[in-house]
C-alpha angles and dihedrals in degrees: 000000000000091000092049092050092047091049090051091049093051092046090052092045090227125158114253095242093051098042096048094048106094090202090061098036108055092166093064100023096112093051092045091053092045090050090052092050091049091050091051091047091051091051090050092050091049091051090051091049092050092048091048090050092051092048093051 
C-alpha cells in the first residue's frame, strides 16, 4: 500500500506533507488512514514480540 500511495504522490507531483495529510487529500484519505492503522498495528505486534522474547 505504501508503494502505491508513493507512486500516486509522485504521479500527481504533490508535496509529501500535502499528499499524506488525509484532510488535504480526499481522493486517497481512506488509504492513507488504512496505511496509518496498519503501521500502528505492526508496531504493536513488534512490541509484543519483543516483550515475549524478553520474558522467555
